[in-house]
C-alpha positions as CSV (number, residue, x, y, z in Angstrom):
1,R,25.1,-76.8,61.9
2,H,26.5,-73.5,61.0
3,A,26.5,-74.5,57.3
4,M,22.6,-74.9,57.9
5,I,22.0,-71.8,59.7
6,M,23.8,-69.7,56.4
7,I,21.5,-71.5,54.0
8,L,18.5,-71.0,55.4
9,P,18.0,-66.9,54.4
10,F,18.7,-68.4,51.3
11,F,16.1,-70.8,50.4
12,L,13.5,-68.3,52.7
13,A,15.1,-65.6,49.7
14,V,14.0,-67.9,46.6
15,S,11.0,-69.6,48.2
16,G,8.1,-67.6,47.6
17,L,8.8,-65.0,45.2
18,P,6.7,-62.5,44.1
19,E,5.1,-62.9,40.4
20,S,7.5,-60.7,38.9
21,C,11.1,-59.1,39.4
22,Q,12.1,-55.2,38.4
23,A,15.2,-55.7,36.1
24,I,17.4,-52.9,37.4
25,D,20.2,-51.6,34.9
26,R,23.5,-51.1,37.9
27,D,24.7,-52.8,40.3
28,Y,22.7,-51.9,43.5
29,L,19.5,-50.6,44.5
30,V,17.9,-47.3,46.1
31,A,14.9,-46.4,47.7
32,S,13.2,-45.1,44.3
33,D,13.4,-48.1,42.6
34,L,10.7,-49.6,45.0
35,T,8.3,-46.7,44.5
36,A,7.0,-48.4,41.5
37,S,5.9,-51.5,43.8
38,V,6.0,-49.3,47.2
39,P,4.5,-46.2,46.7
40,A,4.9,-45.6,50.4
41,F,8.7,-45.8,50.0
42,T,8.2,-41.9,48.3
43,K,8.9,-40.6,51.8
44,L,12.1,-41.5,51.9
45,A,15.2,-40.0,50.1
46,A,15.8,-41.3,46.7
47,D,19.0,-42.4,47.2
48,I,19.5,-44.6,49.8
49,N,21.0,-47.5,49.3
50,L,19.4,-50.7,49.8
51,G,22.2,-53.1,48.7
52,Y,23.5,-54.9,45.2
53,L,22.6,-57.2,43.1
54,P,23.9,-60.3,41.6
55,S,25.4,-59.7,38.4
56,S,24.0,-63.3,37.4
57,G,20.8,-61.8,37.1
58,T,19.3,-64.0,40.4
59,P,16.6,-62.7,41.9
60,R,16.7,-60.6,44.9
61,V,13.6,-60.4,47.3
62,L,13.5,-57.7,49.9
63,R,11.1,-58.9,52.4
64,G,8.2,-56.2,53.0
65,V,9.0,-56.7,56.9
66,D,12.3,-55.6,56.1
67,L,11.2,-52.7,54.2
68,Q,9.5,-51.7,57.2
69,R,12.4,-51.9,59.3
70,I,14.5,-50.0,56.5
71,A,11.8,-47.1,56.6
72,K,11.6,-47.2,60.7
73,N,15.5,-46.3,61.2
74,R,15.0,-43.2,58.6
75,G,12.0,-41.9,60.9
76,V,9.4,-43.5,58.9
77,E,6.7,-45.4,59.6
78,L,4.9,-47.8,56.9
79,G,1.9,-49.9,57.4
80,S,2.2,-53.7,55.9
81,L,4.4,-53.8,53.2
82,P,4.4,-56.1,50.1
83,D,7.5,-58.2,49.3
84,V,9.7,-56.8,46.1
85,C,11.4,-59.1,43.7
86,F,14.6,-57.4,42.0
87,T,16.8,-58.5,38.9
88,R,20.1,-57.5,37.3
89,K,19.0,-56.5,34.3
90,T,21.1,-59.2,31.4
91,F,21.1,-60.3,28.5
92,V,22.8,-63.2,26.1
93,P,24.3,-61.4,23.1
94,D,22.7,-62.3,19.6
95,A,24.7,-62.9,16.2
96,E,23.8,-59.8,15.0
97,Q,25.4,-57.7,17.9
98,I,28.2,-60.1,18.1
99,R,29.3,-59.6,14.5
100,S,28.5,-55.2,15.0
101,A,31.2,-55.6,18.3
102,M,33.5,-57.3,16.1
103,L,33.6,-56.0,12.9
104,P,35.3,-52.3,14.2
105,S,37.9,-54.3,16.5
106,L,38.9,-56.3,12.7
107,D,38.7,-53.2,11.1
108,V,38.9,-54.9,7.7
109,P,37.1,-53.7,4.3
110,G,34.3,-56.0,3.1
111,A,35.2,-58.9,6.0
112,K,32.3,-61.3,6.9
113,I,31.8,-62.5,9.9
114,E,30.1,-66.2,10.2
115,L,28.9,-67.0,13.6
116,L,29.5,-70.7,14.2
117,S,28.4,-70.9,17.7
118,S,29.1,-68.2,21.1
119,M,28.4,-68.8,24.8
120,S,24.2,-69.1,25.7
121,H,24.0,-67.8,29.2
122,P,23.1,-64.4,30.0
123,V,25.6,-61.5,31.2
124,P,24.9,-58.2,32.7
125,F,23.3,-56.1,30.6
126,G,26.3,-53.4,29.1
127,E,28.9,-52.4,26.4
128,L,30.0,-55.8,24.1
129,V,33.2,-55.8,23.2
130,F,35.6,-58.1,20.9
131,P,39.2,-56.8,21.1
132,R,41.0,-57.9,18.0
133,D,43.4,-59.4,20.5
134,G,41.0,-61.8,21.7
135,L,41.4,-64.0,18.6
136,Q,42.7,-67.1,19.2
137,G,43.7,-69.0,15.9
138,S,41.0,-69.2,13.1
139,Q,38.4,-69.4,15.2
140,L,37.4,-68.7,18.7
141,W,37.3,-64.8,20.0
142,N,37.5,-63.8,23.2
143,G,35.5,-61.1,24.4
144,Y,33.9,-59.3,27.2
145,V,30.8,-57.2,28.5
146,I,31.6,-53.9,30.9
147,F,28.8,-53.4,33.2
148,G,28.7,-51.3,36.3
149,D,31.6,-49.5,37.6
150,N,33.7,-50.9,34.8
151,Q,33.1,-54.4,35.4
152,R,33.9,-57.2,33.0
153,V,32.4,-60.4,32.1
154,T,33.8,-62.8,29.4
155,V,32.3,-64.0,26.1
156,W,33.4,-65.7,23.7
157,A,32.3,-66.9,20.1
158,K,33.6,-69.3,17.6
159,V,33.6,-67.6,13.8
160,R,34.6,-67.9,10.4
161,I,36.0,-64.6,8.9
162,T,36.4,-64.1,4.9
163,A,37.5,-61.0,3.7
164,P,38.6,-59.9,-0.1
165,M,42.1,-59.1,0.5
166,P,45.1,-57.7,-1.9
167,R,47.8,-60.5,-2.7
168,V,51.0,-61.3,-4.8
169,V,50.6,-64.6,-7.2
170,A,53.9,-66.1,-8.7
171,V,53.2,-66.1,-12.7
172,S,57.1,-68.3,-12.9
173,N,59.1,-69.9,-10.7
174,I,61.0,-67.8,-8.4
175,P,64.6,-68.9,-7.7
176,A,65.0,-69.4,-3.7
177,G,67.6,-66.8,-2.3
178,K,67.5,-64.4,-5.6
179,P,65.8,-61.0,-5.2
180,I,61.9,-60.9,-6.6
181,Q,61.5,-59.2,-9.9
182,K,58.5,-57.4,-10.8
183,N,57.7,-59.8,-14.0
184,Q,57.6,-62.8,-11.8
185,V,54.4,-61.8,-9.8
186,R,51.5,-60.1,-10.8
């Protein structure tokens, strides 16, 4: 029975979502985020914290009756208010964004990165980073997106990296255990 009480608000929040959700590029909502949908909220201080947004991009609906209660607790009487939907701004990194994040970390002039596959679920909008030490073996490269207050979410990509590199080639047999001479390599 207790579990049912916990689940009920979730179903109420998901059912009957407003037609569109406003995407916010931070972890929390403030009163000024509401002013486009609910102009009456301009009567409240713009920085009133209204709670957090899920980093997954799951919509969060603020019901009109709850908004009226928030305003009333701040000494402002507002009439009937609509339900308002918000979501955390997310993105799925595309091939060019991934390559652009990898090249500075790789730091190999003339390197070409071919993206074979990558994660395809949305992540919070932020800075995409692929540190060199995230390169596992020859193809898997783990990175992350920095968002909010220095929070991170993991991302990955399978890549094929090619680059022109200087190399030394033997031009004659080199005996084991003997120093290599200049005329034995090019």
